[in-house]
C-alpha positions as CSV (number, residue, x, y, z in Angstrom):
1,X,133.4,-128.6,109.0
2,X,133.9,-124.9,109.5
3,X,136.4,-124.9,106.6
4,X,133.7,-126.4,104.4
5,X,131.1,-123.9,105.5
6,X,133.5,-121.0,104.7
7,X,134.1,-122.5,101.3
8,X,130.4,-122.9,100.8
9,X,129.9,-119.2,101.6
10,X,132.0,-118.3,98.5
11,X,129.7,-120.4,96.3
12,X,126.7,-119.2,98.3
13,X,127.3,-115.6,97.4
14,X,127.6,-116.6,93.7
15,X,124.5,-118.8,93.9
16,X,122.6,-115.9,95.5
17,X,123.6,-113.6,92.6
18,X,122.4,-116.3,90.1
19,X,119.1,-116.6,91.9
20,X,118.7,-112.9,91.9
21,X,119.2,-112.8,88.1
22,X,116.5,-115.4,87.7
23,X,114.1,-113.5,89.9
24,X,114.9,-110.2,88.1
25,X,114.3,-111.7,84.7
26,X,111.0,-113.2,85.9
27,X,109.8,-110.1,87.7
28,X,110.7,-107.6,85.0
29,X,110.2,-109.4,81.7
30,X,108.1,-112.4,82.8
31,X,110.5,-115.1,81.6
32,X,112.1,-118.0,83.5
33,X,115.5,-117.8,81.7
34,X,117.0,-121.3,81.6
35,X,119.7,-120.1,79.2
36,X,121.1,-117.6,81.6
37,X,124.1,-119.5,83.0
38,X,125.0,-120.9,79.5
39,X,125.2,-117.3,78.3
40,X,127.3,-116.3,81.3
41,X,129.6,-119.3,80.7
42,X,130.0,-118.3,77.1
43,X,131.3,-114.9,78.1
44,X,133.5,-116.4,80.8
45,X,135.1,-118.8,78.4
46,X,135.7,-116.0,75.9
47,X,137.6,-114.2,78.7
48,X,139.6,-117.3,79.7
49,X,140.5,-118.1,76.1
50,X,141.9,-114.6,75.7
51,X,143.9,-114.9,79.0
52,X,145.3,-118.2,77.8
53,X,146.7,-116.4,74.8
54,X,148.4,-113.8,77.0
55,X,145.9,-111.0,77.1
56,X,145.6,-108.8,80.1
57,X,143.1,-110.3,82.5
58,X,141.1,-107.1,83.0
59,X,140.8,-106.4,79.2
60,X,139.8,-110.0,78.6
61,X,137.2,-109.7,81.4
62,X,135.7,-106.6,79.7
63,X,135.5,-108.3,76.4
64,X,133.9,-111.4,77.9
65,X,131.5,-109.1,79.8
66,X,130.4,-107.3,76.6
67,X,130.1,-110.6,74.7
68,X,127.8,-112.1,77.4
69,X,125.7,-108.9,77.6
70,X,125.4,-108.7,73.8
71,X,124.4,-112.4,73.5
72,X,121.8,-112.1,76.2
73,X,120.5,-108.9,74.6
74,X,120.1,-110.7,71.3
75,X,118.1,-113.5,73.0
76,X,116.0,-111.0,74.8
77,X,115.3,-109.0,71.6
78,X,114.3,-112.3,69.8
79,X,111.9,-113.1,72.6
80,X,110.4,-109.6,72.6
81,X,110.1,-109.6,68.8
82,X,108.6,-113.1,68.3
83,X,107.2,-114.4,71.6
84,X,106.0,-111.3,73.5
85,X,102.4,-112.4,73.3
86,X,103.0,-116.0,74.2
87,X,102.4,-117.7,77.6
88,X,105.2,-117.9,80.2
89,X,105.6,-121.6,79.6
90,X,106.3,-121.1,75.9
91,X,108.9,-118.5,76.5
92,X,110.5,-120.7,79.2
93,X,110.6,-123.6,76.6
94,X,112.4,-121.3,74.1
95,X,115.1,-120.5,76.7
96,X,115.5,-124.3,77.4
97,X,116.2,-124.8,73.7
98,X,118.7,-122.0,73.8
99,X,120.4,-123.5,76.8
100,X,120.8,-126.9,75.1
101,X,122.1,-125.3,71.9
102,X,124.5,-123.0,73.8
103,X,125.8,-125.8,76.0
104,X,126.5,-128.0,73.0
105,X,128.2,-125.1,71.2
106,X,130.2,-124.2,74.3
107,X,131.5,-127.8,74.8
108,X,132.4,-128.0,71.1
109,X,134.3,-124.7,71.2
110,X,135.9,-124.9,74.7
111,X,135.9,-128.6,75.5
112,X,134.5,-130.6,78.4
113,X,135.7,-133.0,81.0
114,X,137.2,-135.3,78.4
115,X,139.4,-132.6,76.9
116,X,140.5,-130.9,80.2
117,X,139.2,-127.9,82.1
118,X,140.4,-124.4,81.6
119,X,142.3,-122.6,84.3
120,X,140.4,-119.5,85.4
121,X,142.3,-116.6,87.1
122,X,141.5,-116.2,90.8
123,X,142.4,-112.7,91.9
124,X,140.5,-113.0,95.2
125,X,142.3,-116.0,96.7
126,X,144.4,-114.0,99.2
127,X,143.5,-114.5,102.9
128,X,141.7,-111.7,104.7
129,X,141.6,-113.1,108.3
130,X,141.7,-116.3,110.2
131,X,138.6,-117.6,112.0
132,X,139.2,-120.5,114.5
133,X,142.3,-121.6,112.5
134,X,140.3,-121.4,109.3
135,X,141.6,-119.0,106.7
136,X,138.9,-116.8,105.2
137,X,139.8,-115.7,101.6
138,X,138.8,-112.5,99.8
139,X,136.5,-114.4,97.6
140,X,134.1,-115.0,100.5
141,X,133.8,-111.3,101.3
142,X,133.6,-110.3,97.6
143,X,130.9,-112.7,96.7
144,X,128.7,-111.9,99.7
145,X,129.3,-108.1,99.3
146,X,128.4,-108.3,95.7
147,X,125.2,-110.2,96.4
148,X,124.1,-107.8,99.2
149,X,124.9,-104.8,97.0
150,X,122.8,-106.2,94.1
151,X,119.9,-107.0,96.5
152,X,119.9,-103.5,98.1
153,X,120.7,-101.7,94.8
154,X,117.9,-103.4,92.8
155,X,115.4,-103.0,95.6
156,X,116.1,-99.2,95.8
157,X,116.1,-98.9,92.0
158,X,112.6,-100.5,91.7
159,X,111.0,-98.6,94.5
160,X,112.8,-95.2,94.6
161,X,113.5,-94.2,91.0
162,X,111.6,-93.3,87.8
163,X,113.4,-96.1,85.9
164,X,112.3,-98.6,88.6
165,X,108.6,-97.5,88.2
166,X,108.9,-98.0,84.4
167,X,110.5,-101.4,84.9
168,X,107.6,-102.4,87.2
169,X,105.1,-101.2,84.7
170,X,106.9,-103.2,82.0
171,X,106.6,-106.4,84.1
172,X,103.0,-106.0,85.2
173,X,101.4,-104.5,82.0
174,X,103.8,-104.3,79.1
175,X,101.1,-103.5,76.5
176,X,99.8,-100.6,78.6
177,X,103.3,-99.4,79.4
178,X,104.1,-99.1,75.7
179,X,100.8,-97.3,75.0
180,X,101.6,-94.6,77.6
181,X,105.1,-94.0,76.0
182,X,107.4,-96.3,78.0
183,X,109.9,-97.9,75.6
184,X,109.0,-101.4,76.7
185,X,111.1,-103.4,74.1
186,X,114.3,-101.3,74.8
187,X,113.9,-101.7,78.5
188,X,113.3,-105.4,78.2
189,X,116.4,-105.9,76.1
190,X,118.4,-103.7,78.6
191,X,117.2,-106.1,81.4
192,X,118.4,-109.1,79.4
193,X,121.8,-107.4,78.7
194,X,122.3,-106.5,82.4
195,X,121.4,-110.0,83.6
196,X,123.8,-111.5,81.0
197,X,126.7,-109.3,82.3
198,X,126.0,-110.1,85.9
199,X,125.8,-113.8,85.2
200,X,129.2,-113.7,83.4
201,X,130.8,-112.1,86.4
202,X,129.3,-114.7,88.8
203,X,130.6,-117.5,86.6
204,X,134.1,-116.1,86.6
205,X,133.9,-115.7,90.4
206,X,132.8,-119.3,91.2
207,X,134.7,-121.0,88.3
208,X,138.1,-121.4,90.2
209,X,136.3,-123.4,92.9
210,X,133.9,-125.4,90.8
211,X,136.3,-126.1,87.9
212,X,136.7,-124.8,84.4
213,X,134.3,-127.2,82.6
214,X,131.8,-125.5,80.3
215,X,128.9,-128.0,80.8
216,X,129.4,-127.9,84.6
217,X,129.3,-124.1,84.8
218,X,126.3,-123.8,82.4
219,X,124.6,-126.4,84.5
220,X,124.5,-124.0,87.5
221,X,121.0,-123.0,86.2
222,X,119.6,-125.8,88.4
223,X,121.1,-124.2,91.5
224,X,120.0,-120.7,90.4
225,X,116.4,-122.0,90.0
226,X,116.5,-123.7,93.5
227,X,117.7,-120.4,95.0
228,X,115.0,-118.4,93.2
229,X,112.4,-120.8,94.5
230,X,113.4,-119.9,98.1
231,X,112.2,-116.4,97.3
232,X,109.2,-117.7,95.4
233,X,110.6,-115.9,92.3
234,X,109.6,-112.6,93.9
235,X,111.5,-111.7,97.1
236,X,115.1,-110.4,96.6
237,X,116.1,-110.8,100.4
238,X,114.8,-114.3,100.6
239,X,116.6,-115.2,97.4
240,X,119.8,-113.8,98.9
241,X,119.3,-115.9,102.0
242,X,118.5,-119.0,99.9
243,X,121.8,-118.7,98.0
244,X,123.8,-118.5,101.2
245,X,121.9,-121.5,102.6
246,X,122.4,-123.6,99.5
247,X,126.1,-122.8,99.4
248,X,126.5,-123.7,103.1
249,X,124.6,-127.0,102.6
250,X,126.8,-127.9,99.6
251,X,129.9,-127.0,101.6
252,X,128.9,-129.1,104.6
253,X,128.0,-132.1,102.4
254,X,131.5,-131.9,100.8
255,X,133.1,-132.5,104.2
256,X,131.2,-135.8,104.8
257,X,132.8,-138.6,102.8
258,X,129.7,-140.8,102.6
259,X,127.6,-138.1,100.9
260,X,130.4,-136.0,99.2
261,X,129.8,-137.6,95.8
262,X,126.1,-136.6,96.0
263,X,126.6,-132.9,96.8
264,X,125.4,-131.9,93.3
265,X,121.9,-133.2,94.3
266,X,121.5,-130.4,96.9
267,X,119.7,-128.0,94.6
268,X,117.3,-130.6,93.5
269,X,116.5,-131.5,97.1
270,X,115.9,-127.9,97.8
271,X,113.5,-127.7,94.9
272,X,111.6,-130.9,95.9
273,X,111.3,-129.7,99.5
274,X,110.0,-126.3,98.5
275,X,107.5,-127.8,96.1
276,X,106.3,-130.2,98.7
277,X,106.0,-127.5,101.4
278,X,104.1,-125.0,99.1
279,X,101.7,-127.7,97.9
280,X,101.0,-128.7,101.5
281,X,100.5,-125.1,102.5
282,X,98.0,-124.5,99.6
283,X,96.1,-127.6,100.7
284,X,96.0,-126.4,104.3
285,X,94.9,-122.9,103.3
286,X,92.1,-124.3,101.1
287,X,90.9,-126.5,103.9
288,X,91.2,-123.7,106.4
289,X,89.1,-121.3,104.2
290,X,86.3,-123.8,104.2
């Protein structure tokens, strides 16, 4: 069981980062980005295709990172250009369409389960220490440290810097922000590019454990949304905690033979429980106010 929890922590750090990307996109540009993991998977598979051809892994990583950031920036620019004045539901629907198109294209280009998964490099597989006869690999510490660093760094950026104030103005009143001289479109595209780059890194980090299948990795958006819901699409610390919890639950479920085949259902159960709890709390608050 402990071994499964440790393995879940590796994924948990990655899930937390994906949830943080969802929260950041929603808070800063008011879009629930369903295409996020498909964009990250596209960049990750550009990288692994290059390493399969003998390219240096770090150079391939850089090219994949740029590809993912550029693709995400293009999507962001399109949404800013043509859908800036539309409702959140409309913009979310656009990203769903982009997710479907990218997933179909990715499976076509890089193959799926039927054609074999790609082998992702795993530079963080070396053991760091042993806990109760369970070996803790570097990937656990790297993923958790990366998630904590992003949480603290973004929190400080938004509250302590001039850029952070501009980003908050962009999220709350984009029209007013542009009137007072804040370059809202450029900032929004920059947010999209940054989220695309981070997502690609997370996909590369979790791919060795989850497998090198494009559709499976792009489908991590369901887990990312479940984690973001823990933080109510607002709180970065709660989103971080949610990712770790979801990862541990998934790890523990993989150690029980009777439910192992259903571990992919964990994110959906989290979503259902949170929706039920919040609707119950709203009903209770309404009754209490009367």
